[in-house]
C-alpha positions in Angstrom: 0.0 0.0 0.0 2.9 2.4 0.7 4.9 1.2 -2.4 7.6 -0.4 -0.2 10.0 -2.2 -2.5 12.9 -3.1 -0.2 13.3 -6.3 1.8 11.3 -7.0 4.9 11.2 -9.9 7.4 8.7 -11.9 9.5 10.2 -12.4 12.9 9.7 -15.6 14.9 10.2 -13.8 18.2 12.0 -15.4 21.2 11.9 -18.9 19.9 13.8 -22.0 21.2 14.1 -25.6 20.1 10.8 -26.4 21.9 8.8 -23.6 20.2 10.4 -23.0 16.7 8.6 -25.6 14.6 5.3 -23.8 13.9 7.3 -20.8 12.6 9.6 -22.6 10.2 7.3 -22.3 7.1 6.3 -18.7 7.8 9.2 -16.7 9.3 12.5 -15.6 7.7 13.9 -13.9 10.8 14.5 -15.9 14.0 15.2 -14.4 17.4 17.1 -17.2 19.2 16.2 -16.6 22.8 18.9 -18.2 25.0 18.6 -16.1 28.1 17.4 -19.1 30.2 20.6 -20.8 29.3 22.9 -18.2 30.8 24.9 -19.9 33.5 24.2 -23.4 32.2 26.8 -26.1 32.7 29.7 -26.5 30.2 32.2 -29.2 29.9 35.9 -28.8 30.7 36.7 -29.3 27.0 34.3 -26.5 26.0 35.9 -24.2 28.5 39.4 -25.0 27.3 38.4 -24.6 23.6 37.1 -21.1 24.5 40.1 -20.1 26.6 42.5 -21.3 23.9 41.4 -18.3 21.7 40.3 -15.9 24.4 43.5 -16.0 26.5 45.2 -14.0 23.7 43.3 -11.0 25.1 44.5 -11.3 28.6 46.1 -8.1 29.9 44.8 -4.8 28.6 42.1 -4.9 25.9 41.9 -1.7 23.9 38.7 -1.2 21.8 39.2 1.6 19.2 37.1 4.6 20.2 36.9 3.6 23.9 39.3 5.8 25.9 40.0 3.4 28.7 41.4 -0.1 28.1 39.7 -3.1 29.8 41.7 -5.3 32.1 41.2 -9.0 31.1 42.3 -11.7 33.6 42.2 -15.4 33.3 39.7 -15.5 36.1 37.4 -13.1 34.2 37.6 -15.2 31.1 36.6 -18.3 33.0 33.7 -16.4 34.7 32.5 -15.1 31.3 32.7 -18.6 29.8 30.8 -20.2 32.6 28.1 -17.5 32.3 27.6 -17.3 28.5 29.2 -20.3 26.7 26.3 -22.6 27.4 23.8 -20.0 26.1 25.7 -19.6 22.9 26.0 -23.3 22.5 22.2 -23.5 22.7 21.9 -20.7 20.2 24.1 -22.8 17.9 21.8 -25.8 18.3 18.7 -23.7 17.4 20.5 -22.1 14.5 21.6 -25.4 13.0 18.1 -26.9 13.4 16.6 -24.0 11.5 19.3 -24.0 8.9 18.8 -27.8 8.3 15.1 -27.1 7.8 15.2 -23.9 5.7 18.7 -23.7 4.4 21.3 -21.2 5.7 20.3 -18.5 3.1 16.6 -18.7 4.0 16.6 -16.6 7.2 18.4 -14.1 9.4 19.4 -15.1 12.9 19.4 -12.8 16.0 20.9 -14.0 19.3 18.9 -12.7 22.3 20.1 -12.5 25.9 18.0 -9.5 27.0 15.3 -10.9 29.3 17.5 -11.2 32.4 18.0 -9.1 35.4 21.7 -8.1 34.9 23.0 -6.2 31.9 26.0 -7.6 30.0 29.0 -5.3 30.0 30.8 -4.3 26.8 33.6 -6.7 27.7 31.1 -9.6 28.1 29.5 -8.6 24.8 33.0 -8.8 23.1 33.5 -12.3 24.3 29.9 -13.4 23.6 30.5 -12.3 20.0 33.7 -14.4 20.0 31.7 -17.4 21.1 29.1 -16.7 18.4 31.9 -16.8 15.8 33.4 -20.0 17.4 30.0 -21.7 17.0 29.6 -20.5 13.4 26.4 -18.5 14.0 26.2 -15.8 11.3 24.1 -13.5 13.5 23.2 -10.2 12.0 21.7 -8.8 15.2 22.6 -9.2 18.9 20.2 -8.3 21.7 22.0 -7.8 25.0 20.4 -6.6 28.2 21.1 -2.9 28.7 21.2 -1.0 32.0 17.9 0.4 33.2 14.3 -0.8 32.9 13.0 -1.6 29.4 9.4 -2.3 30.4 6.9 -3.4 27.8 5.4 -0.5 25.9 6.4 2.3 28.2 9.3 4.7 28.5 12.8 4.0 29.7 13.5 4.1 33.4 17.1 4.5 34.4 20.3 6.5 34.3 20.4 8.1 30.8 24.1 9.1 30.9 25.0 5.5 31.9 22.9 4.1 29.0 24.6 6.5 26.6 28.0 5.3 27.7 27.0 1.6 27.5 25.2 1.9 24.2 28.1 3.7 22.5 30.6 1.3 23.9 28.5 -1.6 22.6 28.5 -0.1 19.1 32.3 0.2 19.2 32.6 -3.4 20.5 30.5 -4.6 17.6 32.7 -2.8 15.1 35.8 -4.2 16.6 34.4 -7.7 16.8 33.3 -7.6 13.2 36.9 -6.8 12.1 38.5 -9.2 14.6 36.3 -12.3 14.3 35.0 -11.9 10.8 31.3 -11.6 11.8 28.8 -10.2 9.3 29.5 -6.6 8.4 25.9 -5.6 9.0 25.9 -6.9 12.6 23.8 -4.5 14.6 22.4 -4.0 18.1 18.8 -5.1 18.8 16.9 -3.3 21.5 14.2 -5.5 22.9 11.1 -4.0 24.5 12.5 -1.0 22.6 9.3 0.6 21.6 8.2 3.8 23.4 11.6 4.4 24.9 11.2 8.1 24.0 13.6 9.4 26.6 16.6 7.6 25.1 15.7 7.8 21.4 17.7 11.0 21.0 20.7 9.2 22.4 20.3 6.1 20.2 19.5 8.2 17.1 22.6 10.4 17.6 24.9 7.5 18.1 23.8 5.3 15.3 24.2 8.3 13.0 27.6 9.1 14.4 28.9 5.5 13.7 26.7 4.9 10.7 25.1 1.8 12.2 21.8 0.2 11.8 19.6 -0.8 14.6 16.8 -3.3 15.3 14.0 -2.1 17.6 11.3 -4.5 18.7 7.9 -2.8 18.3 5.4 -5.6 17.6 3.7 -5.3 21.0 3.2 -1.6 20.4 1.4 -2.4 17.2 -1.0 -4.6 19.1 -1.7 -1.7 21.5 -2.4 0.6 18.7 -5.0 -1.9 17.4 -6.8 -1.8 20.7 -6.6 2.0 20.7 -8.1 2.1 17.2 -10.9 -0.2 18.3 -11.6 2.0 21.3 -11.7 5.1 19.0 -14.1 3.3 16.6 -16.7 3.2 19.4 -19.8 1.1 19.9 -19.1 -2.7 19.6 -15.4 -2.1 18.9 -15.1 -0.1 22.1 -16.9 -2.8 24.0 -14.5 -5.4 22.7 -11.6 -3.3 23.9 -13.2 -3.1 27.3 -13.8 -6.9 27.3 -10.1 -7.4 26.6 -9.2 -5.3 29.6 -11.6 -7.0 31.9 -10.3 -10.4 30.9 -6.7 -9.3 31.4 -7.5 -7.7 34.7 -9.0 -11.0 36.0 -5.9 -13.0 34.8 -3.1 -10.7 35.9 -0.9 -13.4 37.5 -1.1 -15.7 34.4 -0.5 -13.0 31.9 2.1 -11.0 33.8 4.2 -14.0 35.1 6.2 -14.6 31.9 7.1 -11.0 31.6 8.0 -10.3 35.2 11.5 -8.9 34.2 10.0 -6.4 31.7 6.9 -4.9 33.3 6.2 -2.8 36.4 2.5 -2.8 37.3 1.1 -1.9 40.7 -2.2 -3.8 40.8 -3.6 -1.4 43.4 -3.5 1.5 40.9 -5.2 -0.3 38.0 -8.8 0.9 37.2 -11.5 -1.6 38.0 -13.2 -3.2 35.0 -16.5 -1.7 36.3 -15.0 1.8 36.1 -13.6 1.1 32.6 -17.1 0.0 31.5 -18.2 3.6 31.9 -15.4 5.2 29.8 -16.1 6.7 26.4 -13.8 6.2 23.4 -11.5 9.2 24.2 -11.0 8.2 27.8 -10.1 4.6 26.9 -7.8 5.6 24.1 -6.0 8.4 26.0 -5.5 6.2 29.0 -3.9 3.5 26.8 -1.9 5.7 24.4 1.7 6.5 25.5 1.7 10.3 25.5 3.9 11.2 28.5 2.3 14.0 30.6 -1.2 13.4 29.4 -3.5 13.5 32.4 -5.3 10.3 31.4 -2.2 8.2 30.5 -1.8 5.1 32.8 1.4 3.1 32.3 0.0 0.1 34.4 -3.1 0.0 32.3 -1.0 0.1 29.1 1.4 -2.6 30.3 -1.4 -5.0 31.4 -3.1 -4.8 28.0 0.3 -5.1 26.4 0.9 -8.6 28.0 -2.8 -9.4 27.5 -2.5 -10.1 23.8 -3.3 -13.7 24.6 -6.9 -12.6 25.3 -7.3 -11.3 21.8 -5.7 -14.5 20.4 -8.3 -16.5 22.3 -11.1 -14.4 20.8 -9.9 -15.5 17.4 -12.1 -14.5 14.5 -14.2 -12.2 16.6 -11.2 -10.0 17.3 -9.8 -10.2 13.8 -13.1 -9.4 12.2 -13.4 -6.3 14.3 -10.0 -5.1 13.3 -10.8 -5.7 9.7 -14.1 -3.9 10.0 -12.3 -0.9 11.5 -9.1 -1.2 9.5 -8.9 2.5 8.5 -8.9 3.9 12.0 -6.7 1.1 13.3 -4.3 1.6 10.5 -4.0 5.3 11.2 -3.0 4.6 14.8 -0.4 2.0 13.8 1.1 4.3 11.1 1.2 7.3 13.4 2.8 5.4 16.2 5.5 3.5 14.2 6.4 6.3 11.8 5.9 9.5 13.8 6.7 8.4 17.3 9.4 5.9 16.5 11.1 6.0 13.1 11.2 9.8 12.9 12.6 10.1 16.4 15.3 7.6 15.7 16.3 8.4 12.1 
């Protein structure tokens, strides 16, 4: 519809060996989620194979563009290996499985380690990229955990100056790793739960322009929220369906929020009761859900709960899809405005 003629990809998001099969015929971008394998056991032989190459960097490691060198000890290398080698080994197993099914040229691989509590340091990222090369994963994007809170669908919470330092150093580490290990030249950072992080978009935009780098920002959940906003704005039966989604999500908070505990912050006591929401008009519902910082109606907890409540719409099946199709114009306007004006224009 917008005459887009360049490449695009369908992302099988946060998959593993247990969940990948249904996506093989439909996706051509696979996010290999191995966060759960951080710290998993490795063999002595695997450790020694890693150290054989990594020990060359003991002493002072100087990354071009980073003023202060990093001190690398044998103990640090062992710690990094025991933390991340098992995760990269699992990423390799997932990658090889997909490659056997689709062919190596049939998809793009991203390695994801973001849904954890502790951020990876630039030094850890450097050696993670070494592991990725050792396991022959031609990753084009890497999703580390950054400092601060990257909650679903809401703004960044954290030290912006520290994020700037970390993000810039990660960009420089990637450049150095590409040259050192022969990784794909278009390797880029991926920022998960990256939608709506308006506070740090100026930082990210400035730095990717400075270093002429690409970036991958996960925004699929935001698109789902804009669909619900569009339905609310359509009024009548569409507004009622949006209210039904909230009521269902409110009643299933533990179930829906549990898998996302590291990337949401919701105070249940502050959430509006479903009975209250039933009285809202279209404008009240839409402005409570839409992320416009400073708007008197905006409620981040309400937004995050609906964000993780996509399962409710999935269970509605055709009833939900038919309502979106019926109101495609107003829904599409919300999606376009959000993705293009609030995200792409702010970053690029």
